[in-house]
N, C-alpha and C positions, 0 to 999 in steps of 0.2 A: 877640310875634307871629312866626309862622313865615315863613321865607323860601320863596316859592312860585315854582318856575320849571319850564320845559320843556326837558329834555335831548334834543337832536337830534344826529345825526352822520351823516356819509357820505351826504349827499343826492345826490351825483354827478349834478347837473343836467347835461343835455345829453350824456349817455352815448351812445355809438355802440353800441346793442345788437346782438346776434346774432339769428338766427331769420328768419322770414318778414318781408317788407317791411311787411306790415300790423302784425305784432307789434312791430317795431321802432318804428314811428310811435306805436302805442299806449302802449308803455312810456315813451316820451320825454314824452308828454302826461301819462301817469300820474304820473310823477315830480313834475311841476309841480302837478298837483291834489293830491298828497299834501302838498307844501309849503303850499299854499293851505289845506288842511284843518287843518295844524299851526297856522297863524297864526289861523284861526277859533277853535280851541280857546283859544289864548293870550288872545286878546281877549275871548272869551265868558266865560272863567273869571277874568278880570282878573288874570292871573299877573304877578309883579314882573319876570320876565325869561325870555328865550329864550337857551339856550346852545346854539351850534353847534360841535360838536367836530371841525371839520376836514373836508377833502374835500367842500366844498359843491358843487363842480363838477369835471369832468374837463378841467382846463386841458391844452392849449391849444384844446380843442374847444368851448368855451362860445361859442355864437353870441350875437349882439346882442340878439336877441329875448329869449333866456333870461336874459341878463345883466340887462336892464331889468326883467324880471319878478321876478327875485330881489331886485333893489334896491328896486323899488317895495314889495314885501312888507316889507322891512326898514323902509322909511320908514313904511309904514302902522302897523306895530306900534309903533314909536317914538313916532309922533304920538298913539297911543292910551295913551301913558305907560309902555310896556313897554320895558325895557332889552334891548338885543340884543347878545350878546357872542359873537364869532366868532374861534376860533383857526384859523389856517392849518395845513393838513396836507401830505401829500407830493404830492397831486394839485393843490392850490391854494396853492403856497408864496407867502410874503407880500413877497418881494424886489421891488425897483422894476421889474424887467423882466417881472414876471408879472401876471396878470389881476386878482388879488385886490386888489393895491395901486392898481389903475385903476378901482375901483368907486366912487370918490368918496364914501366913506362919512364921512370927516372933513370938518369945516367949520363955519361959524358959525351955521347954522340951528338953531333950538331942538331939532328932532328928532335932529339928529346929535350933540347932547350926551349922548344916551342910547344911542349906538352905539359899540361898542369892538371894534377889530380887533386881536388879537394876532398880529402879523405876524413877530415876531423871536424869537430864542432867549433874550432877556432877559426875565424874568418881570415882569409888571405887576399890581398889585392895584387892583381897582375896587370901590368901595362902591356898593351898590345901595340905592336908596331907594323907598319906596311912593309912592302918590298924594299923601300929606300931606306928603312930604318927609322922613319919618323913615327912619333907616338900618335895613335889614332883614337884610343879608347882605354878605359880601365874596366876590368872585370873583377868583382868582388865575390868570391865564392865560400861556401861552407858545406860540409858534408856530414853524413850519418857515419859514425865511427863504429856503430854496433846496430843490431836489430832492436827495434822498439823504442826508438827515440821519441820522447814525449814533450820535449822542451821547444820553444819557439825559436827556431834557428834564425828566422828573418830578423827578429829583434836583436840579434847580436851584431848585425851588419850596421855600421854607423856611417854618417855623411863623410864624403871624401873632399879634401881641400884641392880641388883641381878645376880647370877649365875644359877638360876633356869630357866627353860623354861617359857616364858610368853605368854599368850593367850589374845587377845583382843576380847570382846563379844559386838557385836553392831548390831542393826536392822537399816539397811541403804540401800540407793540406790546408787551404784557405777556407776560413769559415765562411760559408755562404756561396762558394763556388758551385756551379751546376754540376751535377752528377757526383758531387764529392761523397754522397751516400753509397756509391759503389766500391769505396775504398776504405780500408782501415785508416783510423786517425793516427798519423804519424807527423811528428814536428809541426803541430798545428799553429797557424798564424791568423792574425786578424787584419783588418784594414789599418788600424792604428800602427801596426808593426811596419808596414810599408811607407806610411806617411813620415815616419821620423827620420828615415834615411834620405828621402827625397832623390832617389836615383832616377835616371833617365829611362830605364827599362828594367823589367824584372823577368828573367828567364826561368820559368818554373817547370817542375815536373811532379808527378804523382797522380793527378786527376787526368784521366785519358780523353776527356771531351775538350777539344780545341776552343778556347774562349779568352776573351779579355774579362778578367774577373770583375773589375770595377770600371765603370764606363768613363769615369774621369781620372783614373790613374793607369799608368802604363805597366799593368801587372797581367802577364800573359802565361796561359798554359799552351804549349804547342800541341798537345795531344800525343798519343802514342804513335810509333812509327808504322805499325801494321795492326789491323783490327784483329782481336783475338777471339771473339765470340759474337753471338747475335744480339748481345746487349745493346740498347739504344746508344749508350756512350762509345761503343766499339764500332758502330756502323758507319757507312760512308767513307769517302776519301780520307786516307791517313798520309801524314808526311811530316813537313817541318815549316818553320817560318823564316823567311829571309827579311832581314832587318837592316834598314839603312839609318843610322842614328847620328843626330847632331845634338850637342848639349843644349837643353832647355827647349828643344824643338818637339812638338807632338809627333808621334810616330804612328804609322799604320803598316804593320807587317804584311808581307806578301806570302800567302800560303802556296806551297808547292806539294803536290801529291807525289809520293814516292812508293806507296804500297802497290804491288801488282794485283793484290787480291782484296776486294771489299766485301764486307758483310752488309747485306740488305735485308730488312724485315718489312712485311706489309700485311695488313688485313685484307681478306677477300671474302666478299659476300655474293649475293645473287646466285646461290647454288641450288635453288629450287628446281631447276631443270636437270640436275645431275642425278637421274634416277637409276644409272647403271654405272658399274665401274669404269667403263670406257668413256662414258660422258663426263664423269668426275675427272678423270685424268686429262682429258682434253682441255677442260676449263683450267686446271691448275697448270698444265703446261703452257697455255697462252699467257697466263699471268707471270710465270717464271720468266719466259722469253721476253715479255715487255720490260720486266725489271732489269734483265741481263742487258738488253739492248740499250738501256739508258745509263748503264755504268761503264766507267773506264776500266778496261782490262778484265780480268777474271772476276767471278762473283760467287759468293755463297749466300743462299737465299733461305730465310725463315718465313714461311707462309703462315698466317693465322686465320684459318677459315671460321667464319662467324655467321650467325643467322640460321634459318631453316634449310635443312638438306636431307633428302631421302636416304642418302648413303652415310648419314651421320655415324651409324654403328661402325663402318669401316674405318673411319677416322679416330673414333674413341678406342677401339680395340687395338692394343699396342702392337700385337704381331701384324695385323693387317696394315696398320699405319706405317710400320717400318718397311713393309713390301711396297706400299705406295711411294714412300721416300726414296727407296732403291730405284723403282721405275722411273720417277721423275729425274733423278740424278743421271740416269743412264740415257734417257731421252731428251734432255734439254741441254743447253750449253753451260748450265750452272755446274761448278765443282761439287757442290752439295746442296740438297734441298731438305729442309727440315719442316714438318708440319706440327703446329700446335693449335689443336681445335678449340681455343678459348671461345666460349659463347656459342658453339655450334649446338644445333638441336634438330630433332626430327620435326618435320612440318606439323603444326597443331592450330587448332581453332580455339583461341582463347575464350570466345564467347561460349563456345560448347563446353569447354572445361568449367568455366564459371556456373553454367546452367545445371550441370550434372552433379548430383550430390556426391561428395567425396571429401576425403581429408585434404586433398590438393585445393578443392574450391573453397573449403572453410579457411584454409591458411591464407589463400589470396585475399579473401574477404576481410580477415583479420588484419592483414598488412594495410589494406586500404583504409579500414576504420581508424587505425593508429594514425596513418598519414593525415587523413582529413580532419581528425580531431573528433570524430563521431564516438570514439572510445576514449574514456578519461584515463590519462596516464598518471595523474597526480597521486594515486595510491600505490604505485610501483615502488618496491624497495630500492633505495638509492644505489645499492651495489649492483642492481641488475642493469643499470645504465652506465656502469664503469665510472661513476663519479665519486670522488673521494670526499669532496666538500659536503657538508651539511647545510641545511637551510636553503637549498636551491628552490626557487619559485617554480610553479607549474609551467609557466610559459617557457622558461628556459629550458625545462626538462623536456617539454614536448618539441621545442626546436631542435635539441640535441637528438632526440629520438628520430625525428624526421631525416636528419643527416645520415644516421645508422641505416635507415630504411632505403636509401638511395640505391637503385638497382637490384633490390632484394628480390623482387618478383621473378626476375630473369635468373638470377643465381639459384632460387629455389626450384624453379621449373626445370632447369638444366639438370639438377640433381634427382628431383623426384620423378621426372619423366624420362630419364636417360635409359637408352636401350643399348646394351652391348653386343647383341647378336640378333 
């Protein structure tokens, strides 16, 4: 029989979100709704276990209402015969002074026998049973006992002498994982750390982008439960991974979306015709509605206007931009609309700019001369190129300079010709 479980991570219950007050309140409720939806699935599909790979909440911001809601959900699943295994992360460390230890999950009640909190850096193996009491799998977990764990917790988990499928449950930052740069480095681990244990599945938390870290190893991040911001790693559907695991058999988890609110971000160009406020709003409204219609459930949208636009000054001016954001939020189906005019500029004739004597024209000419090699860079002081090594040959220095010049014309023009009113 396969070991069937739900892999969750990074619930971040009671997060203090950014954005409009209405958005903050909606996202706090949405995170709880996502948690409830995950429980409904686990109970409805009669899974053997729920695995929570750390950061269940943002300690110390967890309020009592959310704490009780979280605990009641665990109890409900355990009473339905589902094991709940929860390892502590950097936001919810398991030391006695922190909130995870005060959830009162351990005890003599029957349901508490199916709840396991991995609060320390010492690994613990838990055997999972089905409704008939037969063994179906083993979960080996380890937790953060304090804030700022800097040791490799994965390396502490050793091979298990069993014919049952084995799962490692850890909150860790894996070197090389996509979007790991969005997170502080806690409990860092490497490919070699996972190889030595040889587990059938690794249920990880910490990095919020859902992914299989290594294509040839069963090392998975489930991603967070509810998107928290417009960052790329926070966007799109969020939820958990349903896993059916057999010892020694490759596994392909099934993603299930639980988050009722998604964050979407998109660039928008073709704004040359937006010569009035009304025209600009109409174009932006259409883009927001297109995004919203393609998303499941409610949506928050960050638009990134780019390219030429006669109304660029209205988007660059903070006060006017916020008024436009408010208008779009009130007149579209999005919960919130944010505008970030990266790369937006007034319509301009580059040939005319280059032909008219000015500092701007001279700067553009200088950039092009360096890029094409018409101007010699071999006499530039090495520190100007941010190179520490000495003895760099001229070709290498020029190649490095060309990489620095990539996109510089556009960046310079945006700053030099920017009009705020």
